[in-house]
N, C-alpha and C positions, 0 to 999 in steps of 0.2 A: 463320806456325806453321805447321810437319808435325802429321800428325797423332801420335797416341799412344794407346793399348790402358787407358793406365792412367787415362784423362781418360774413357770409354765406362761409360754409365752400366748398371748393374748388369740394371736391366731394358729393355733395348733393341729389346723385340719383346717389345710386349705378349700375352696367353699362353702362351708358350715360358717353359721352363719356363732361368731363367738360366745353373744347374749346369748343367744340360745340355747348355747352347748355349755355355759359358764352353768347354767338353770339347768342341767340333768345331771353335772356332774354333781351340783348341791343336792336335789334331789337323789340320791344317792344316798352322801353325804349323809343328811337326815333317816332315813332308813339304818344305816350302820348305825348311827350317834341312838336311836329308836333303844339300840338291841343292849347298848350296855354293855359293862365288862363280859359278861359273857360268850360275846361274840371273838374275841380271842382263845376263848377254848374251842371254839365250834366252828370259825370261820364262813368265808364267803364266796361263795360257787356264782360264778359269772362264765356266761354260757348264752351272752347275748346273739341273738344273728343281727342284728343291725351293727357291722362294725363301730359307726359311731356311739353307738347306745354300750358297746361292749369298750371302746374307752375310756366312754366317762363313768360307768362304776370301776373299769379297774385303776383311774385315777383315783376316785377317792377312796378306794379300799387301801391303795398306798399312803396315802394320807394320814388315814387315820392308824396304819398300819398293822391293818389286820390282818388274819393268814387269808391268803387266797389260794383258791383251786381253780384253776383252769380246767371249761369241757367243752366239746364241742355238742353246737345244738343242736348237729344233725346225727347221732350216737343213738345208732339203733336200741332195740331192748337189751342185748345182751352185755352193751356195752356203759347201762345204764345199769341192769344189777350188776354188773360189777365194782360198779361206783359206794353203790348204794351196800353194799359188803365193808367196802370202806370208810365212809367219810359218813356226817351225819350232819352238816352243814347246819349253820344257824340265821342263815342268810340264802336266799337262790335268788341269783338274776338270769332270766332268760330261760328258766326250767320251773313248774311247783316244785316246789316242796314237797316231800316223801315222807310222810309222816311215819308211813311202816316203815322205811327204813333202819334198819338194826344188823350196824356195823357188825362184825363177829367180831373184831381185837379195836373196840373204839377210842383210838387214842388221842388226848389231847392235843390239839394246834399250839407252834410255840408265833409270839407274834413278831410279825414283819416275814412271814415264811411267806414266799410263793410256789406255788406248787404248778407244774408244770407236767399235763402227761406226756407219756415219748411211748415210739416204735412198738415192736410186741406185736401177733397177731390176735384176732379176734375170738381167737378156743382161748385166751389165755387171760389172766387177769389184766387188766386197765395196770402201766407203771404208772410212778409223778417222781417225776425229780425235784427235790427241795432245792432250791434257789432262794438267795435274799437282792434285796435292793445291791448291794457293794459288789459280786458275783455280777450281774445281769452290768450296773455301770462299770464296772472293769472291764467288759466285754468291747459294751462301747465303746470306749476310749484307744480299744485296742484298734478297734477300723474305723475308727477316728484317723491315728497315725498313720496307717497303711495310706489312707485318701489324701491325707494334708491338706485337712480345712477344720475349721472351726467346727459350723453348724454343717452334720450330715439331714441331708434331705429327701426325701424317699418317697416312693410312685409304689405303695402297697399293695398287692394283689395279689397276696398270702392269706392264709385263713390266721388269723389272732389269738386263736387256744394252741395254735403250734409256734412252736422257737422261732423258726424263721422267719413269724408274720408279727410275733410277739417283739420281738426284739430290734425291729426298723422302731416301732413308740417307744419303745425304752433310748433308741440312738437320740431319735430329737427330743425327748427331753431333758437327755445327759449333755447335750452339747448346743439346746435351742433353735432346733432343727423344722422344720417341717413336714404333715405328712400331706398325700394324695390320694385318698381310698378310691382303689374300682377296680373293676372287675377284668378289663381290655377286653369287653365282649365286642362281638362285632359290630353291636346298636350304637357301641358309645361311639362319640364327636371326637375327632379327632384333633379339635384342637383344645391342647389339658389347659391352656391358661397360665401357663408356668415358665420360668428361665429349666427349660429341660437340661440345659449344659450343667445345672446347678443339682439337678434331682441323679438318684442314683435308685436301680429296679431289683428284685430280687424274685426270680423265677424258677422254678422244678424244671428239668429238660423239657419232660411234656407240654407245657407252658411255652413255652419255644422254638420247639417243632409245629405247635397249632399257631402262635404266630406268625412265621414264618411263610409258612402254608395259605395264611388268609391273607400275607402282604397290605391290609391295612393302616399298619400302623408304623411299617420301615423306617419310612422317612422321622420318623419321633424316636426312635430308638436308635437312630445313630447320632443323634445328639446329646442323648446322656451322657452323662460324667462316667458312669457305669453300670453294668448289669454283671449282678453278683449273680451265679447258677449254684444252685446247690441241689440237696435232698437225695440225689442220687447223682451215681457217675454218668457222664452224658457223654456218650459215645462219639468217636471222632472223626462220623461222617458229618454228625448237626455241628460240632464245635466246627471245624474245619469250613461248612456252607456259612456261618454265622461272623468268623470272622473273615469270609470273602466279600462279604456283603459289608464290613468295616463298623459293623459293632462294636461296643467297648466292651468286651467280652468279661468278665474274671471269675475263673471257674474257685470254686470255696471247699473243702473242709472242713469238716464241724458234726457237733448233735448238740441235744436237747442236753446234752450233762456236760458241757461244754457250752451249753448258753450261748451257741451260733459257731461262724465260723472260728478256727483258728489257722490257717493253714489259706491261702490261697496260688494261684496261679493266672499270672497277669495276662492278656492278650489284646488286649489296647492298644492298636498303632499309633507309637507316636505321643503316649500321656503316660506312659511311665517314663521314670529316669531312674530305676532301680538297675544293678547290673545282672541281677540276675531277675526275670520272671517267675520260677517259684520259689517259695519263702515264707516262716511262720511267722505271724503275725506278733507283735511286741511283748514280753514274759511270757512267750509261748517254749515251753523246751519236750522234746521227746526224746523216748531211750525206746529202743528196739530188742524185743527179750525172744527167741527163740522156740517158738512153741510148733511142735509137730512138722518141721522142719521147715516154718515159716519164719521170716521177724515177725511179728504182732509187737501192733502200734502201742507205747501206752505214753499219756497225755500228764503236761504238768503244767499249770495257767491258771494265775490270779482267777480267774472266771469259770471253773470247777464248781460243781454242785456241790451240795455235802449228802450226798444217799441219795438213795429211793423210799418213797414215803414207804413204812412198814418194814425195808429192807435190814440187815447188816447196818453197822455200824463202819462208818467212809472215814478215811482221812483223805481231805484234799491233799495235803505234803508227803503222800506218799503216790500221787497221779493213779490215774485212773485208765487201766488195762483194758482197750477198747475191744473189739470182735474183727477188729482188721489189722490187714498184715503191708508192708511196703518196706520201703526203703528211705537214704537220706540221702542226695544229693552230694555234689562236692562240695555245692557252697553252699548245703546245710537243709536246703528247702524239699522238704514232706512230699515224696510221691507214693498214694496208695493204691496197692496192686492190687488190693480184692478183698472179699470178708471172709474168716473160717470159717463162719458160718455154712458157708456157700457154697464150698471147694464141695465137689464132686470125687468120688472114687471107684474107679468104672473100673475093671480089670486090673486092680493094683494100679491103676495110672491117676492119676492128681490132675481132674478137667477144673478151669475157673472160668466159669461161666462169662465172664466179663467181654474174657479172650472171646471166647465163644459168641456172644450176643454182639460184638462191633464187630465177628466179621462177617455174620448176616444181614447187616445190616447194608455192611460195605456191598454187597451186593446190586443191589439195589430195587433185589427183589420182594422185597419187605420190608416196610418202614420203624416198629420197633420188634425187639424182641428182651424173650424172656428166659433162658433157659435153666432150667433143675433136674435135679436128679429123680429118679424111681427106683426102690428096690426092684430087683433083678435076681434072678436065681443062679441067673450063669454071670452074670458079671457084676453082681456086688449092688451095683449103678450102673440105670441104662439112663442117658441123654439125651430128655425131651427139650423140643425148643415150642415155647408158647410164644408164635408170632405176631400179628397185622399184616395183612397185607397191600402190599403200595398200592396205591390210589385205591384202598377199600375195596378192592376187588376179591373178596374170596371166593369166588366162584368160580374165577381164575387162576386159581393156586396151582402152582405147577413140582410140589415136594421133589422130585425128580431131577426136575432142572435145578431145584435151590442145588440137590445136595453135590451134581454135577459138580457147580459154580467154585461150593467150598470146597475142591479136591486141592485147586494149590495153595489156600492159605492155611488149611488145618491140617492134622494128623489127621491120621482113618477112624483113633479110638476118642478125636474130640471131636466127630460131625455126630450130628444130634440120628437117636438112632429110630425117632418117631415125632408130625409135624403136627401139631395144634394149632387152627385157625379162625382167629378171633377179631371182633371190632373192637377190642378194647384190654389190651392186660393186665392181667389178676392184682393190678396192686393197691397199697393205702392211700390212702392222702398224704403222709410225705412220701409217695413214690416205693417203697422199700413194700418187696415182695407179699401177698397178703395170703397167706400159706393156707388161712382157711378154704378161699375160694383156691387156690392153687390143688390141695387135697380133691378139695368136692369136684373139680374139672378130671383130673386124675383121675375119679374113682367112675365116674361117669359113661370113662369111655376103656381105660384098661382094663 
């Protein structure tokens, strides 16, 4: 099926005047129509900072099947320079057109193409996954089946240029749901004016940590239908704390290449009738392929992307080989154990950062941790822990006491050789390690 504004729910955005929103969509439609057929080769950049305008522009481009390129209004010079090396859009919503942009290899876009930025480090070119309405619609129906509901209503507190934010909009469009746009900041009222039990919320672990620390919205969070946690692995202590507070937590696994989550672990108390709380969404199949002694995850799904923009040809029928490794439990659920590109080899031993990070947080002496490897002539790689001390007390942080606390939980070769204290971990917007910032941090100290 294709997208149609005629099927759009009049009150898609909670709290927004439907008449004014309709006028905003029509304004974007007029701009697209004014470009004529050329827009189908050039595409439309959508990088509106205002989420309401972002949604309006997205709907207009969908309606006309104009190629869509999603962008982040807060990208810096490096990211926009990378964008300009790849695209020269006919329209730019949220950014002035760069008329001097001369892509090194200008390729004609295709009608109905939806390009979503994904992963990578700021030292590399921006990467864009190629999706179409059909792949996004398939993923939405998979989530609808999991939730066993008709309309999927969402409280959206994630950036819309990212797949985790965008798919909340798409799921509402596909299922006739509604969207409540918010930033969940302390200044916001706790009176949402919606039936919370009918709404889902998607968060990254950092957001969940902040909400639990602030405590302002706890009464509201408990009432929700579901709280999806994704973007990065959640540490055991944070998960146990959230579940202990009876929050309807569902940890999820997915990526931009799969249009969002394709596997879940349901921690909701008394809300799930499933015999196993860890399972794959409908129409998802996983194969495990041995790589460097680990079982690498290959995903087969109707929500798979159609390759990277400017990249080699990709055949969705062959599945997508991820950089993650894991296992399948007896019931067929997926257990993700880590990423191949984060494994540290020190003294010939393989060290999995997530295990060390969980152990660090479990001591109670740090609130978050990021474990990385640094080149060492003696060890090959040396284990370095970048940590935010508990209660933000960097001055009182005692690395010797922390190292002593790890002796009972980690083998000696897994324990960090050095600690770096920071107020905020060097992460990208999608909660993945920011390789550029990490390199700068390490070079400034060692």
